MIKOLRO-885245 format. One record per residue: residue number from 1; residue in one letter; chain; z, y, x of N, C-alpha, C in turn. Coordinates in nm, 2 decimals. Layout:
N
     n   res   chain      n_Z      n_Y      n_X     ca_Z     ca_Y     ca_X      c_Z      c_Y      c_X
   NUM     a       A        Z        Y        X        Z        Y        X        Z        Y        X
...
! end
This chain:
76
     n   res   chain      n_Z      n_Y      n_X     ca_Z     ca_Y     ca_X      c_Z      c_Y      c_X
     1     m       A    -0.57    17.01    16.60    -0.62    17.13    16.52    -0.68    17.23    16.62
     2     k       A    -0.80    17.27    16.59    -0.87    17.37    16.67    -0.85    17.50    16.60
     3     y       A    -0.81    17.61    16.67    -0.79    17.74    16.62    -0.90    17.84    16.65
     4     d       A    -0.93    17.93    16.57    -1.03    18.03    16.59    -0.96    18.15    16.66
     5     d       A    -1.00    18.17    16.79    -0.93    18.27    16.87    -0.96    18.41    16.82
     6     q       A    -1.07    18.43    16.75    -1.10    18.56    16.70    -1.00    18.60    16.58
     7     k       A    -0.97    18.50    16.50    -0.87    18.52    16.39    -0.73    18.55    16.45
     8     i       A    -0.69    18.48    16.55    -0.56    18.50    16.61    -0.56    18.64    16.67
     9     s       A    -0.66    18.68    16.74    -0.66    18.81    16.80    -0.65    18.92    16.70
    10     e       A    -0.72    18.90    16.59    -0.71    19.00    16.48    -0.57    19.01    16.42
    11     v       A    -0.51    18.90    16.40    -0.38    18.90    16.34    -0.27    18.96    16.44
    12     v       A    -0.29    18.93    16.57    -0.20    18.99    16.67    -0.21    19.14    16.67
    13     l       A    -0.34    19.19    16.67    -0.36    19.33    16.66    -0.31    19.39    16.54
    14     a       A    -0.32    19.32    16.42    -0.26    19.37    16.30    -0.11    19.39    16.31
    15     l       A    -0.05    19.29    16.37     0.10    19.29    16.39     0.14    19.41    16.48
    16     l       A     0.06    19.43    16.58     0.09    19.54    16.67     0.08    19.67    16.59
    17     g       A    -0.02    19.68    16.51    -0.04    19.80    16.43     0.08    19.82    16.33
    18     a       A     0.13    19.71    16.28     0.24    19.72    16.18     0.37    19.77    16.25
    19     f       A     0.39    19.74    16.38     0.51    19.77    16.45     0.49    19.89    16.54
    20     e       A     0.38    19.96    16.53     0.35    20.08    16.61     0.45    20.19    16.59
    21     f       A     0.48    20.26    16.70     0.57    20.38    16.69     0.52    20.47    16.80
    22     e       A     0.56    20.60    16.79     0.53    20.70    16.89     0.38    20.71    16.92
    23     n       A     0.30    20.72    16.81     0.16    20.74    16.82     0.08    20.64    16.90
    24     g       A     0.10    20.51    16.87     0.02    20.41    16.94     0.10    20.32    17.03
    25     r       A     0.23    20.35    17.05     0.31    20.27    17.14     0.36    20.15    17.06
    26     v       A     0.36    20.03    17.12     0.41    19.91    17.06     0.49    19.82    17.16
    27     w       A     0.59    19.75    17.12     0.66    19.66    17.20     0.57    19.54    17.22
    28     k       A     0.58    19.47    17.33     0.49    19.35    17.35     0.57    19.22    17.31
    29     r       A     0.69    19.24    17.26     0.76    19.13    17.21     0.78    19.14    17.05
    30     i       A     0.81    19.04    16.99     0.83    19.04    16.84     0.95    19.12    16.81
    31     e       A     0.94    19.20    16.70     1.04    19.29    16.65     1.17    19.21    16.63
    32     f       A     1.28    19.26    16.68     1.41    19.19    16.67     1.45    19.16    16.52
    33     s       A     1.42    19.25    16.43     1.46    19.23    16.29     1.38    19.11    16.23
    34     v       A     1.26    19.09    16.28     1.18    18.98    16.23     1.23    18.85    16.28
    35     m       A     1.27    18.85    16.41     1.33    18.73    16.47     1.46    18.69    16.40
    36     d       A     1.54    18.80    16.37     1.67    18.77    16.31     1.65    18.71    16.17
    37     e       A     1.55    18.76    16.10     1.52    18.71    15.96     1.47    18.57    15.97
    38     l       A     1.39    18.53    16.06     1.34    18.39    16.08     1.46    18.30    16.11
    39     f       A     1.56    18.35    16.19     1.68    18.27    16.22     1.76    18.26    16.10
    40     e       A     1.78    18.36    16.02     1.86    18.35    15.90     1.80    18.26    15.80
    41     k       A     1.67    18.24    15.80     1.60    18.15    15.70     1.60    18.01    15.76
    42     g       A     1.65    17.99    15.88     1.66    17.86    15.94     1.53    17.81    16.00
    43     y       A     1.44    17.89    16.04     1.31    17.85    16.10     1.32    17.85    16.25
    44     i       A     1.41    17.92    16.31     1.41    17.93    16.46     1.56    17.92    16.50
    45     s       A     1.58    17.89    16.63     1.71    17.90    16.69     1.75    18.04    16.71
    46     d       A     1.88    18.07    16.73     1.93    18.20    16.75     1.85    18.28    16.85
    47     p       A     1.79    18.39    16.82     1.71    18.47    16.91     1.79    18.56    17.01
    48     k       A     1.92    18.57    16.98     2.01    18.66    17.06     2.04    18.58    17.19
    49     g       A     2.04    18.66    17.30     2.08    18.60    17.43     1.97    18.64    17.54
    50     k       A     1.99    18.58    17.65     1.90    18.62    17.77     1.77    18.54    17.77
    51     s       A     1.77    18.43    17.70     1.65    18.34    17.70     1.53    18.41    17.65
    52     e       A     1.41    18.39    17.71     1.29    18.45    17.67     1.22    18.38    17.55
    53     s       A     1.28    18.26    17.51     1.21    18.18    17.41     1.32    18.14    17.31
    54     v       A     1.26    18.09    17.19     1.35    18.03    17.09     1.28    17.89    17.05
    55     y       A     1.36    17.81    16.98     1.30    17.68    16.94     1.28    17.69    16.79
    56     l       A     1.17    17.64    16.74     1.14    17.62    16.60     1.23    17.51    16.55
    57     t       A     1.29    17.52    16.44     1.36    17.41    16.38     1.26    17.31    16.32
    58     e       A     1.30    17.20    16.27     1.21    17.10    16.21     1.13    17.17    16.10
    59     e       A     1.21    17.24    16.01     1.14    17.30    15.89     1.05    17.42    15.94
    60     g       A     1.10    17.49    16.04     1.02    17.60    16.10     0.89    17.56    16.16
    61     l       A     0.90    17.44    16.23     0.78    17.39    16.30     0.68    17.34    16.20
    62     q       A     0.72    17.28    16.09     0.63    17.23    15.99     0.56    17.35    15.92
    63     l       A     0.64    17.45    15.88     0.58    17.56    15.82     0.49    17.64    15.91
    64     a       A     0.53    17.65    16.03     0.45    17.73    16.13     0.31    17.66    16.15
    65     k       A     0.31    17.53    16.16     0.18    17.45    16.17     0.10    17.47    16.05
    66     e       A     0.16    17.46    15.93     0.09    17.48    15.80     0.02    17.62    15.80
    67     l       A     0.10    17.72    15.84     0.05    17.86    15.83    -0.06    17.88    15.94
    68     a       A    -0.04    17.82    16.05    -0.14    17.83    16.16    -0.27    17.77    16.11
    69     e       A    -0.27    17.65    16.05    -0.39    17.59    16.00    -0.45    17.68    15.89
    70     k       A    -0.37    17.73    15.80    -0.42    17.81    15.69    -0.49    17.93    15.74
    71     h       A    -0.43    18.00    15.83    -0.48    18.13    15.87    -0.58    18.13    15.99
    72     f       A    -0.57    18.02    16.08    -0.64    18.03    16.20    -0.74    17.91    16.23
    73     s       A    -0.75    17.82    16.13    -0.83    17.70    16.16    -0.98    17.74    16.18
    74     a       A    -1.04    17.68    16.28    -1.18    17.70    16.31    -1.27    17.62    16.22
    75     q       A    -1.38    17.68    16.18    -1.47    17.61    16.09    -1.54    17.50    16.18
    76     e       A    -1.55    17.38    16.12    -1.62    17.28    16.20    -1.75    17.25    16.14
! end
């Protein structure tokens, strides 16, 4: 699958805007509450701990790929 980089950039910027605080300041990592919710739904491994990454579960990986194709696929 080839993704449209412009679509990805726009969505990342939209997410940064959604989590903005202090007049334009944003964390460069994903909001903890969002990661906790994805864990509770069974889409990712437990985000708590020192690791900088999480694993997508089988269900999470399938849904993530479907959503990436839906939102970011490049026109061929």
